[in-house]
C-alpha positions as CSV (number, residue, x, y, z in Angstrom):
1,M,53.2,-48.9,33.8
2,T,51.0,-48.6,36.9
3,A,47.8,-50.6,37.6
4,H,44.7,-48.6,38.4
5,K,42.4,-49.9,41.2
6,R,38.7,-49.6,40.6
7,T,36.3,-49.5,43.5
8,E,32.6,-50.0,42.7
9,I,30.0,-49.1,45.3
10,T,26.4,-50.2,44.9
11,I,23.8,-48.5,47.1
12,E,20.3,-50.1,47.3
13,T,17.5,-47.9,48.7
14,D,14.0,-48.7,49.7
15,R,11.2,-46.3,50.5
16,T,8.2,-47.0,52.7
17,L,5.1,-44.8,52.3
18,I,2.5,-45.0,55.0
19,I,-1.0,-43.7,54.3
20,R,-3.5,-43.6,57.1
21,R,-6.6,-45.5,56.5
22,G,-8.7,-42.3,57.0
23,R,-7.1,-40.8,54.0
24,A,-7.2,-43.7,51.5
25,I,-10.3,-45.6,50.6
26,R,-11.1,-48.5,48.3
27,G,-12.5,-47.6,44.9
28,W,-12.8,-48.8,41.4
29,C,-10.2,-47.6,38.9
30,P,-11.6,-48.1,35.3
31,E,-8.1,-47.7,33.8
32,C,-6.6,-50.4,36.0
33,G,-9.8,-52.5,35.7
34,S,-9.7,-53.4,39.4
35,E,-10.5,-52.2,42.9
36,V,-7.6,-50.1,44.3
37,E,-6.8,-47.7,47.1
38,V,-7.8,-44.1,46.0
39,V,-7.0,-40.8,47.6
40,G,-8.2,-37.2,47.1
41,P,-6.4,-34.6,45.0
42,A,-4.8,-32.9,48.1
43,E,-3.4,-36.2,49.4
44,A,-2.2,-37.1,45.9
45,E,-0.2,-33.9,45.7
46,A,1.3,-34.5,49.1
47,I,2.3,-38.0,48.2
48,A,3.8,-36.8,44.8
49,R,6.0,-34.3,46.7
50,M,7.2,-37.1,49.1
51,N,8.1,-39.2,46.1
52,G,10.2,-36.4,44.7
53,S,7.9,-35.5,41.8
54,A,7.8,-31.9,40.8
55,L,4.2,-30.6,40.5
56,G,5.3,-27.5,38.5
57,D,5.4,-29.1,35.0
58,G,2.4,-31.4,35.5
59,S,3.9,-34.2,33.4
60,H,3.4,-36.8,36.1
61,V,-0.2,-35.8,36.8
62,S,-1.2,-36.8,33.2
63,R,-0.2,-40.4,34.2
64,W,-2.6,-40.5,37.2
65,H,-5.8,-42.4,36.9
66,I,-8.5,-39.9,38.0
67,S,-12.1,-40.9,38.4
68,K,-15.2,-39.4,40.1
69,G,-16.3,-40.8,43.5
70,P,-19.9,-41.3,44.5
71,N,-20.2,-37.7,45.9
72,G,-18.7,-36.3,42.6
73,M,-15.2,-35.6,44.2
74,A,-12.2,-36.5,42.1
75,L,-10.3,-39.6,43.3
76,V,-6.7,-40.6,42.3
77,C,-5.7,-44.2,41.9
78,L,-2.9,-44.8,44.4
79,E,-1.2,-47.4,42.1
80,S,-1.0,-44.9,39.2
81,L,0.2,-42.2,41.5
82,L,3.1,-44.3,43.0
83,K,4.1,-45.4,39.5
84,S,4.2,-41.8,38.1
85,K,7.6,-40.9,39.5
């Protein structure tokens, strides 16, 4: 009878996302109940693609916290966006 060797490899990864201050602003997220960084829809889609989310099915978009800014523009809560992977 032969003994089998087992090799287990664990890989730990970390991702850093940098958002320029001109793109993200502070705003109130009613769903989080706190002041958070918010971005516009175009920036949210770009960030979602960088995080590997597929925009085709739209399932992750339903988890985004979207509110209206003072000028009526839609704003996406960055916390919910990053958690929607």
